C-alpha positions in Angstrom: 13.5 -9.4 42.2 16.5 -9.8 39.9 14.5 -11.9 37.5 11.8 -9.3 37.3 14.4 -6.6 36.6 16.0 -8.7 33.8 12.6 -9.5 32.3 11.7 -5.8 32.4 14.9 -4.8 30.7 14.5 -7.5 28.0 10.9 -6.3 27.4 12.0 -2.7 27.2 14.5 -3.7 24.5 12.6 -6.4 22.6 9.1 -4.8 22.4 10.2 -1.7 20.3 12.3 -3.9 18.1 9.4 -6.3 17.5 6.9 -3.5 16.7 9.5 -1.9 14.3 9.9 -5.3 12.6 6.1 -5.7 12.2 5.8 -2.2 10.7 8.6 -2.9 8.2 6.9 -6.1 7.2 3.6 -4.3 6.7 5.3 -1.6 4.6 7.1 -4.3 2.5 3.8 -6.0 1.9 2.1 -2.8 0.8 4.9 -1.9 -1.5 4.8 -5.4 -3.1 1.1 -5.2 -3.5 1.3 -1.8 -5.1 3.9 -3.0 -7.6 1.6 -5.9 -8.4 -1.2 -3.4 -9.2 1.3 -1.5 -11.4 2.0 -4.8 -13.3 -1.7 -5.4 -13.7 -2.1 -1.9 -15.1 0.8 -2.5 -17.6 -0.8 -5.8 -18.7 -4.2 -4.1 -19.0 -2.6 -1.4 -21.2 -0.9 -4.0 -23.4 -4.3 -5.7 -24.0 -6.4 -2.6 -24.4 -4.0 0.2 -25.6 -5.2 2.4 -22.7 -5.2 2.4 -18.9 -8.7 3.7 -18.1 -11.0 1.1 -19.7 -11.0 -2.0 -21.9 -12.0 -2.2 -25.5 -15.7 -2.8 -24.4 -15.7 0.4 -22.3 -15.5 -1.4 -18.9 -13.5 0.6 -16.3 -10.2 -0.8 -15.2 -11.5 -0.9 -11.6 -14.3 -3.2 -12.6 -11.9 -5.8 -13.9 -9.1 -5.4 -11.3 -9.1 -8.3 -8.9 -10.3 -7.3 -5.4 -7.3 -8.8 -3.7 -5.0 -6.3 -5.4 -6.9 -3.4 -3.8 -5.7 -4.1 -0.2 -2.7 -5.1 1.7 -2.2 -7.8 3.0 -4.2 -9.3 0.2 -5.3 -12.5 1.9 -6.1 -10.9 5.3 -9.5 -9.9 6.7 -7.8 -7.0 8.5 -6.2 -4.8 5.8 -3.5 -2.3 6.8 -3.3 -0.5 3.5 -5.8 0.0 0.6 -5.4 1.2 -2.9 -5.9 5.0 -2.7 -7.3 6.7 0.4 -10.2 8.1 -1.7 -13.2 5.8 -1.3 -16.6 6.9 -2.6 -19.7 6.6 -0.4 -20.6 3.4 -2.3 -17.3 1.9 -1.0 -15.7 1.6 -4.4 -12.0 2.2 -4.9 -10.6 4.9 -7.0 -7.3 5.5 -8.7 -6.0 8.4 -10.8 -6.1 7.1 -14.3 -6.3 8.6 -17.8 -6.0 7.0 -21.2 -2.2 7.2 -21.2 -1.1 7.4 -17.6 -2.0 6.4 -14.0 -1.0 7.1 -10.4 -1.5 4.4 -7.8 -1.5 5.1 -4.1 -1.5 2.4 -1.4 -2.6 4.4 1.6 -2.7 3.2 5.3 -6.2 2.7 6.6 -7.2 5.0 9.4 -7.6 3.2 12.8 -4.9 0.6 12.0 -1.4 0.5 13.5 0.0 1.8 10.2 -2.2 4.9 10.1 0.5 7.1 11.8 3.5 5.5 10.1 6.2 7.9 9.0 6.2 6.6 5.4 2.5 7.5 5.0 1.1 6.3 1.7 3.2 4.7 -1.1 2.7 6.1 -4.6 3.9 4.9 -8.0 2.9 6.2 -11.4 3.0 4.9 -15.0 6.6 6.1 -15.5 7.7 4.1 -12.5 8.4 7.1 -10.2 8.0 6.0 -6.6 7.1 8.5 -3.9 5.7 8.6 -0.3 3.3 11.0 1.3 4.6 10.7 4.9 7.0 13.2 6.5 8.7 11.1 9.1 11.0 9.2 6.7 12.7 9.6 3.3 11.5 8.0 0.1 14.6 5.8 0.1 14.1 4.6 3.6 10.5 3.6 2.8 11.0 2.1 -0.6 14.1 0.0 0.3 
């Protein structure tokens, strides 16, 4: 009986810590992926002198690698995706103009990150980082 009680206490302590650790790791991966997309956008701008399309008129989303559009990039079960707005055709969208962009890595509904306090991570062409969630502060989520 004592063994069962000890196992129960350890489980009560360890399980919340483990799930918290997994959530922090998922957020860290989403932030890293979002910053890689921002780097891609800067390289795209350097090559084309604009963010929205290349010199041939091809949209930035057409040339953006697919693995940049989700987090984790190499997983079949993504927890976050680039922007929560997906058209009926399943294509990804980002807010982009000739001279600026705003990227949002949003949690996918139905995943364990859907109700995370940080919500979606957002970065713009000026490097301003924000979140859409209300449960945590920007500094807690972006650390």
